[in-house]
C-alpha positions in Angstrom: 43.7 15.4 -1.0 43.2 13.6 1.9 43.5 9.9 2.2 41.7 7.1 4.3 42.1 3.4 3.7 37.9 3.3 4.5 35.4 6.1 4.4 32.0 5.7 6.4 29.0 7.6 5.3 26.3 7.6 8.0 26.7 7.5 11.8 23.7 5.4 12.7 23.9 1.7 13.6 25.7 0.7 10.2 27.7 3.4 10.0 28.8 3.4 13.9 29.5 -0.2 13.6 31.6 0.0 10.4 33.4 2.5 11.5 34.2 0.9 14.8 35.5 -2.4 13.3 37.5 -1.0 10.3 39.4 1.4 12.7 39.6 -1.3 15.5 42.0 -3.5 12.9 44.2 -0.8 12.5 43.1 1.1 8.9 42.9 4.8 8.6 39.1 5.8 8.7 37.0 8.8 8.3 33.1 8.7 9.7 31.2 11.3 7.9 27.7 12.5 8.4 26.0 15.6 7.8 24.8 15.8 11.4 27.0 16.0 14.7 25.9 13.6 17.7 23.7 13.3 19.6 21.3 14.1 17.1 17.3 12.9 16.6 16.5 10.0 14.5 12.7 9.1 13.4 12.8 5.6 14.5 10.5 3.2 16.8 13.6 2.2 18.9 12.8 -1.2 19.3 16.0 -2.8 20.2 15.8 -6.8 20.1 17.6 -9.1 22.2 19.4 -10.1 18.5 20.1 -6.2 18.7 21.5 -6.4 22.1 23.7 -9.2 21.3 25.3 -8.1 18.2 25.9 -4.8 19.9 27.9 -6.8 22.4 29.8 -8.8 19.8 30.4 -5.8 17.8 31.7 -3.2 20.4 33.0 -5.3 22.9 30.9 -4.3 26.0 27.1 -4.3 26.7 25.0 -1.2 25.8 24.6 1.2 28.7 21.4 0.3 30.7 20.6 3.8 31.3 19.7 4.2 27.4 17.5 1.4 27.0 14.3 0.3 29.0 13.5 -3.5 29.2 10.1 -5.2 28.7 8.9 -8.6 29.4 5.5 -8.6 28.1 3.8 -8.1 24.6 0.3 -7.3 23.3 -1.0 -8.5 19.6 -3.7 -7.1 17.9 -4.1 -8.0 14.5 -6.9 -6.5 11.9 -9.0 -4.9 14.7 -8.5 -8.1 17.0 -6.9 -8.6 20.1 -5.0 -12.2 19.5 -3.5 -12.1 23.2 -0.6 -11.1 25.6 2.5 -12.9 26.2 4.0 -12.6 29.5 7.1 -13.2 30.1 9.1 -13.0 26.8 12.6 -12.7 26.0 13.7 -9.4 27.0 12.7 -6.7 24.3 14.5 -3.4 25.0 13.5 0.1 23.9 15.8 3.0 23.0 15.8 6.1 22.0 18.0 6.7 18.5 19.5 9.9 19.9 21.1 8.4 22.4 21.9 4.8 20.6 23.6 6.6 17.5 25.8 8.5 20.2 27.4 5.8 21.6 28.0 4.2 18.5 29.8 6.9 16.9 31.6 7.3 20.5 32.7 3.9 20.2 33.8 4.3 16.8 36.2 7.6 17.4 37.0 5.7 20.3 38.7 3.4 18.2 40.3 5.7 16.3 38.2 6.8 13.5 38.4 10.5 12.4 35.4 12.9 13.2 34.2 14.2 9.7 30.1 14.4 11.4 29.0 18.0 10.9 30.3 17.9 7.6 27.8 16.0 4.6 28.3 14.4 1.8 28.4 16.1 -2.0 29.5 14.2 -4.4 30.9 10.4 -5.2 33.6 10.3 -7.8 33.4 6.5 -8.0 35.7 6.4 -11.0 38.4 8.2 -9.1 38.3 6.9 -5.8 37.2 9.9 -3.7 34.2 11.7 -2.1 33.6 15.3 -2.1 32.4 17.0 1.2 30.1 20.0 1.4 32.8 22.1 3.2 34.8 21.4 -0.4 37.4 19.0 0.8 38.1 16.1 -1.5 38.9 12.7 0.3 40.3 9.5 -1.4 39.6 6.2 0.0 40.1 2.3 -0.9 36.8 1.4 0.1 33.7 3.5 0.5 31.3 1.9 2.9 27.4 3.7 2.2 25.6 3.4 5.7 23.7 6.7 5.0 20.3 5.1 5.2 17.4 4.7 2.9 17.5 8.4 1.4 21.6 7.0 0.9 23.1 9.3 -1.6 25.8 6.7 -2.0 23.3 4.6 -3.5 22.1 7.1 -5.8 25.6 7.4 -7.1 26.0 4.0 -8.0 22.2 3.0 -9.4 20.8 6.6 -10.0 18.2 6.3 -7.2 18.1 5.3 -3.9 15.0 2.6 -3.5 12.3 1.4 -5.8 9.1 3.4 -5.4 7.3 0.6 -6.3 8.6 -2.0 -3.3 9.7 0.6 -0.5 7.6 1.0 2.6 6.5 4.5 4.8 6.2 4.8 8.2 4.5 7.3 10.5 5.0 8.1 14.1 4.5 10.4 17.2 6.1 10.6 20.7 3.1 9.9 22.8 2.5 10.5 26.6 4.2 8.8 29.0 3.2 5.1 29.7 1.5 3.0 32.2 5.3 2.0 33.7 3.5 -1.3 33.6 2.6 -1.1 30.0 3.5 -4.0 27.5 5.3 -3.5 24.1 1.8 -3.5 21.5 1.9 -4.8 18.1 -0.9 -4.6 15.5 -0.6 -6.6 12.5 -2.6 -4.9 9.6 -3.0 -1.2 11.2 -1.4 -0.3 7.5 -1.9 -2.3 4.4 1.3 -5.1 4.5 2.4 -3.5 7.6 2.0 -2.9 11.4 1.2 -0.9 14.0 3.4 -0.1 17.5 3.4 1.4 20.7 6.5 1.2 22.4 7.0 2.4 26.1 9.9 4.3 26.6 11.1 6.5 29.8 9.5 9.8 29.5 7.5 8.9 26.1 5.6 6.0 23.6 6.8 5.9 20.5 3.2 5.3 18.7 3.4 4.6 15.0 2.3 2.6 11.8 4.3 1.3 8.9 3.7 -0.6 5.6 4.3 -0.8 2.0 4.3 2.5 0.4 2.1 1.8 -3.0 -0.6 -0.2 -0.9 -1.3 2.9 1.4 -2.5 6.1 -0.4 -3.8 7.5 2.6 -1.2 6.7 5.3 -2.4 9.8 7.2 -5.9 8.7 7.8 -4.8 5.3 8.7 -2.1 7.1 11.5 -5.1 9.0 12.7 -7.2 6.1 13.2 -4.5 4.2 15.2 -4.1 7.3 17.2 -7.7 7.1 18.1 -7.1 3.6 19.6 -5.0 5.1 22.3 -7.5 8.4 22.6 -5.0 10.6 21.0 -5.8 13.6 18.9 -4.2 16.0 16.3 -2.3 17.6 18.9 1.0 15.6 18.3 3.7 16.2 15.7 3.4 13.0 13.1 6.5 12.7 11.2 6.8 10.2 8.4 9.9 8.5 6.4 10.4 5.9 4.0 11.4 2.0 5.5 13.4 -0.6 3.0 10.6 -2.8 4.3 12.1 -5.9 3.1 13.4 -4.4 0.1 16.7 -6.0 0.4 19.6 -5.0 -2.6 21.0 -8.6 -3.7 23.8 -6.8 -5.0 24.7 -4.1 -2.4 27.6 -1.8 -3.9 30.0 -2.0 -6.7 33.5 -3.4 -6.3 35.1 -1.3 -3.6 31.9 0.9 -2.9 29.4 -0.8 0.0 26.0 -0.4 1.1 25.0 -1.4 4.7 21.8 -1.2 7.0 18.7 0.6 5.4 20.9 1.7 2.4 21.2 -2.1 1.5 17.5 -2.6 2.3 18.2 -4.6 5.4 15.1 -4.0 7.3 12.9 -7.0 8.6 9.9 -7.5 6.1 7.8 -8.4 9.1 8.6 -6.6 12.0 10.0 -3.6 10.3 12.9 -3.6 12.6 16.2 -2.3 11.3 18.8 -1.9 13.9 20.3 -5.3 14.5 20.8 -5.8 10.8 22.1 -2.8 10.4 24.9 -2.9 12.9 25.6 -6.4 11.7 25.9 -5.5 8.0 28.2 -2.3 9.2 30.3 -5.0 11.0 30.3 -7.6 8.2 31.2 -4.3 5.4 34.2 -2.9 7.7 35.5 -6.4 7.8 35.2 -7.1 3.8 37.3 -3.9 3.6 39.8 -5.0 6.1 40.3 -8.1 4.1 40.2 -6.6 0.6 42.7 -3.7 1.6 45.1 -6.5 3.5 45.3 -8.4 0.1 46.1 -4.9 -1.9 42.9 -5.5 -4.1 39.9 -3.1 -2.8 37.8 -3.9 -5.9 37.2 -7.4 -4.3 35.6 -5.9 -1.2 31.8 -6.4 -2.9 32.7 -10.0 -3.4 33.9 -10.6 0.0 31.1 -8.7 1.6 28.2 -10.6 -0.2 29.5 -14.0 1.3 29.5 -12.8 4.6 25.9 -11.3 3.9 24.3 -14.6 2.8 22.9 -15.7 6.0 21.1 -12.4 6.3 19.6 -12.5 2.7 19.0 -16.2 3.3 16.7 -15.1 6.5 15.3 -12.1 4.6 14.0 -14.4 1.7 12.3 -16.8 4.4 10.8 -13.5 6.1 9.4 -12.5 2.9 7.9 -15.9 2.4 6.0 -15.7 5.7 5.1 -12.2 5.3 2.8 -13.4 2.4 1.0 -15.8 5.1 0.7 -12.8 7.3 -0.6 -10.2 5.0 -1.9 -11.6 1.9 -6.0 -11.0 2.4 -6.7 -14.8 1.5 -5.1 -16.0 4.7 -5.5 -13.1 7.3 -8.3 -14.8 9.1 -6.4 -17.8 9.2 -3.7 -16.5 10.4 -5.2 -15.0 13.6 -6.6 -18.1 14.5 -3.2 -19.8 14.1 -1.3 -17.1 15.6 -3.8 -17.2 18.6 -3.9 -20.7 19.1 -0.5 -22.0 18.6 1.8 -21.5 21.0 4.7 -23.0 19.2 4.4 -20.0 16.6 4.1 -17.4 19.2 7.1 -18.8 21.2 9.0 -19.1 18.0 8.4 -15.6 17.1 9.8 -14.5 20.5 13.0 -16.9 19.9 13.5 -15.0 16.8 13.6 -11.4 18.3 15.9 -12.7 20.9 18.3 -14.0 18.2 18.1 -17.4 19.4 16.7 -18.7 15.6 16.9 -17.3 12.4 13.9 -17.1 10.2 14.3 -20.4 8.6 13.2 -22.3 11.5 10.0 -19.8 12.1 9.5 -20.7 8.4 9.4 -23.9 9.0 7.1 -23.9 12.3 5.0 -21.7 9.9 5.1 -24.2 7.3 3.6 -27.0 9.1 0.5 -24.7 9.4 -0.1 -23.7 5.9 -2.0 -26.6 4.4 -4.3 -25.7 7.3 -4.3 -22.0 6.4 -5.7 -23.1 2.6 -8.0 -25.6 4.1 -9.5 -22.9 6.2 -9.6 -20.4 3.7 -11.1 -22.7 0.9 -14.1 -24.2 3.2 -14.2 -21.1 5.4 -13.8 -23.1 8.8 
């Protein structure tokens, strides 16, 4: 049986970051994914300023400019109303996951991770610290990092299911027509129940979609058709769908020396649905925890270390879930629209958040100052 200090399952942003950090630290690392890279991946592809900063910090180099498109304007809509355009904003980038993930996997392999892509995971035998691949090979590990997305096999091996169907999100999207070169990023709060719609212009296409809490959207297809109609699009485009861990955070992301990162740990922004930044960061933190636990010759301590490192992200998620109540609860929708339209501070703080300049706690504080007005307007109808 082959043995690795760390086995990373999944070659997306969380897995690429984890494999790179662990291999760069000198550990024997295997990167497992059923796909070869590059491969297609359903994703809006918003690459925020926070994502840009994390990429550079983790991989030691800025993301290649040819695989991103930078935008400096955004148009907001909410519940059928246009609430304004902001221009300029802190840089927000668009990318295709095919290119982005391939670049991260390349970094990981260049750092020394063994390339086991193209081979899937068949079984996790956690009590024996080994996995079985679809080609029959059995691999032992010191620490296993499950970065295999919302349908994580590693999570299923721990909990019996990859996610909670009552709290999970779901998204639909298409690759639409080539946008106007000057087209802004567009975000539509409420295009789906407890969710939003997006139109992200990229090189050669525009990614258009909606996402929201699954159980609150019994007819997501009709919602997607209505959103496409806003842009004059019919049924000639292939609609793809995927579950989204829309703020459905796992407070205990793993067990002993088995860690979950990225979507597998529910680390997706519950307001914007953006998951790339926290996927990269959590993957890197999982690898750091593995490095420390293995150096101490005590791999089962990996989860304790990882949870300590994740506290800032979990705190941000807690604050974001609180703000989500203000944005999406029916009682506050009209007053939210008025406040967001009329408050330059809220809009400015929102984009400082996306740029990675502040955390959700500061945005929550700015929002909290508006809450008494929200309540009063809801009660009085003014």
